[in-house]
C-alpha positions in Angstrom: 23.2 -6.0 -12.6 19.6 -6.9 -11.8 18.3 -5.9 -15.2 16.6 -2.6 -14.0 18.1 0.7 -12.8 17.4 2.4 -9.5 17.6 5.8 -7.7 17.9 6.9 -4.3 16.1 9.9 -2.9 14.7 11.4 0.2 10.8 11.3 0.2 9.2 14.3 1.9 5.9 13.2 3.8 3.1 15.5 5.1 3.4 15.3 9.0 6.1 12.9 9.0 9.8 12.9 8.9 11.5 12.2 5.4 12.1 8.4 4.3 15.3 7.5 2.4 13.9 5.4 -0.4 15.4 3.2 -3.1 13.1 3.0 -6.1 13.0 2.1 -9.9 14.8 4.8 -12.0 11.3 5.3 -14.0 8.4 3.5 -15.1 10.3 2.0 -18.2 12.2 -0.3 -16.1 11.4 -4.0 -16.6 13.3 -7.1 -15.8 11.6 -10.6 -15.4 14.1 -13.1 -16.8 12.5 -16.3 -15.3 9.0 -15.1 -16.1 8.0 -15.2 -12.5 5.9 -11.8 -12.7 4.4 -13.1 -16.0 3.3 -16.2 -14.3 1.5 -14.2 -11.3 -0.5 -12.1 -14.1 1.8 -9.1 -13.8 2.2 -7.7 -17.4 5.4 -5.8 -18.8 3.2 -2.7 -18.8 2.5 -2.9 -15.0 5.6 -4.3 -13.8 7.2 -1.2 -12.7 4.2 0.2 -10.8 5.2 -1.4 -7.6 8.7 0.3 -7.6 7.7 4.0 -8.0 6.9 6.7 -5.3 3.4 7.4 -5.9 1.6 10.6 -4.6 -1.2 8.6 -2.8 1.5 6.5 -1.1 3.2 9.6 0.2 -0.2 10.7 1.5 -1.1 7.3 3.2 2.6 7.3 4.9 1.9 10.8 6.3 -1.4 9.7 7.8 0.3 6.9 9.5 2.5 9.1 11.6 -0.3 10.2 13.8 -3.0 7.6 13.5 -3.9 5.7 16.5 -2.3 2.2 15.8 -1.2 1.2 19.4 -2.0 -2.3 20.3 -3.5 -3.1 16.7 -2.4 -5.5 14.1 -1.9 -3.6 10.9 -1.8 -4.8 7.1 -0.7 -2.7 4.1 -2.2 -3.9 1.1 -0.5 -3.6 -2.3 2.4 -1.9 -0.4 4.7 -1.4 -3.5 7.8 0.4 -2.0 6.1 0.2 1.6 6.1 4.0 2.7 3.3 3.5 5.0 4.8 0.3 6.5 8.2 1.9 7.0 6.4 4.8 8.9 4.5 2.3 11.1 7.8 0.2 11.7 9.5 3.5 12.7 6.7 3.9 15.4 7.2 0.4 16.6 3.8 -0.7 15.6 2.7 -4.2 14.5 2.8 -3.8 10.7 2.8 -6.5 8.0 3.4 -5.3 4.5 2.0 -7.3 1.5 2.3 -7.2 -2.1 2.0 -9.7 -5.1 5.1 -8.3 -6.9 8.1 -10.6 -6.5 10.5 -7.8 -5.9 8.5 -5.7 -3.4 9.8 -7.6 -0.4 13.4 -7.0 -1.4 12.9 -3.3 -2.0 11.2 -3.1 1.5 14.2 -4.9 3.1 16.6 -2.6 1.5 14.5 0.6 2.4 14.1 -0.5 5.9 18.0 -0.7 6.0 18.5 2.7 4.6 16.4 4.1 7.3 18.0 2.3 10.1 15.1 0.4 11.1 14.3 -3.3 11.5 12.5 -5.0 8.9 8.7 -4.9 8.8 7.0 -8.3 8.4 6.4 -9.0 4.7 3.9 -11.5 3.2 2.6 -12.3 -0.3 -0.5 -10.4 -0.8 -2.1 -12.0 -4.0 -5.7 -11.0 -3.8 -6.8 -14.2 -5.7 -5.1 -16.8 -3.6 -6.2 -18.0 -0.3 -3.6 -17.5 2.4 -4.8 -18.4 5.9 -1.4 -18.0 7.2 -1.5 -14.2 6.8 -4.0 -13.9 9.3 -6.4 -11.3 10.3 -5.9 -7.6 11.2 -7.5 -4.8 13.2 -6.4 -2.2 10.7 -6.0 -2.6 7.0 -4.5 0.3 4.8 -3.5 0.9 1.2 -3.1 3.5 -1.5 -4.2 3.9 -5.0 -5.5 0.3 -5.4 -8.6 0.9 -7.6 -7.4 1.6 -11.0 -9.0 -1.4 -12.8 -12.8 -2.1 -13.1 -12.5 -5.6 -11.5 -10.5 -4.4 -8.4 -13.3 -3.3 -6.2 -14.9 -6.7 -5.9 -11.3 -8.5 -5.7 -9.9 -6.1 -3.0 -13.2 -6.1 -0.9 -13.0 -10.0 -0.9 -9.4 -10.0 0.1 -10.0 -7.6 2.9 -12.9 -9.4 4.1 -10.7 -12.7 4.4 -8.2 -10.8 6.5 -10.2 -8.4 8.5 -11.1 -9.0 12.2 -14.8 -8.4 13.0 -14.0 -5.1 14.6 -11.8 -3.6 12.0 -10.8 -0.2 10.2 -9.8 -0.1 6.6 -8.2 3.2 5.2 -7.7 3.7 1.5 -6.2 6.7 0.0 -7.7 7.2 -3.5 -6.8 9.7 -6.1 -10.4 10.2 -7.3 -10.4 7.1 -9.5 -13.7 6.2 -11.1 -13.9 2.7 -9.3 -14.1 4.3 -5.9 -18.2 4.2 -5.7 -18.1 0.5 -6.7 -15.6 -0.3 -4.0 -17.7 1.5 -1.5 -20.8 -0.3 -2.6 -18.9 -3.8 -2.1 -17.7 -2.7 1.3 -21.2 -1.6 2.4 -22.5 -5.0 1.2 -20.0 -6.7 3.7 -21.3 -4.6 6.5 -18.9 -1.8 6.6 -19.9 2.0 7.3 -18.1 4.3 5.0 -17.0 7.9 5.7 -15.1 9.9 2.8 -12.9 12.8 3.5 -11.0 15.2 1.2 -7.1 15.0 0.8 -6.8 17.9 -1.5 -3.7 20.3 -0.9 -0.3 20.3 -1.3 2.1 17.5 -0.6 5.4 17.9 1.4 7.1 17.9 -1.9 5.2 20.9 -3.0 3.1 19.2 -5.6 -0.7 19.4 -5.5 -2.7 16.4 -4.6 -6.3 15.6 -5.1 -7.9 12.5 -3.6 -9.9 11.1 -0.8 -9.3 9.2 2.4 -11.9 6.4 2.4 -12.5 5.2 5.9 -14.3 2.1 6.5 -15.3 0.7 9.8 -17.1 -2.4 11.2 -17.7 -3.0 14.8 
C-alpha cells in the first residue's frame, strides 16, 4: 500500500469530453515516509492539495478544448492531477506539465493511461529553483495558484523565466484576494491583462465563480 487511499471517477468538463481520473480519496490523505515532500517545503496540511479535482482545474481543462494551441509550446504550471494537460495531450498538442509535488508525475502517468493516451511531458516545476532545462513556452496556463500572499511575486518570476518574448498566460482564479497583486507583478514585467468572468455552472452541475486572467506580451 502506498500509504494513501485513492478513488477513480469520470470528471465532467465544460466544452470537453469527460476524463477518467485517479485522485486522492479526500484531503485527509498524507504519506511522506522519506520526508521528500517536507524537504521541498510541502507541509502535511498542504500535501494532499495536488491530488484533488478542484473546480478551477475543471474550468481550465474545459477552456483548453477549444483554445488555439496549434504550433505552440504549452506549459501547465502547478498541474496537480493535470486535467488541462490531459486535454491538451488528447488534442496532440505540445504540452509540458509541471508541479513541485513528488507524486504529481506518477498520478499524471496513471491518468494518461486511464484515458488511453500517450504521456504528456512532465518536469519538476518548483517556482524557487532555476531550471534552464525546462525551457521557454509560447503559452503558459494554470489554475488556482494564488492562495498565499507571497505567490504573486513568486509565480510571476517563474513565468518570466520560462516565457518566450511573445507569450500568452492564462490563469483561472476563483476570485482569490491575491489576484490584483499578481496582475500588478505581471504588468511590471510588460504584460497586458484582460479579465473575464467564468461565473456559471460547471459540467458537474455545481456553481462556479471566478475569473480567467489572460495576460499577453508581444
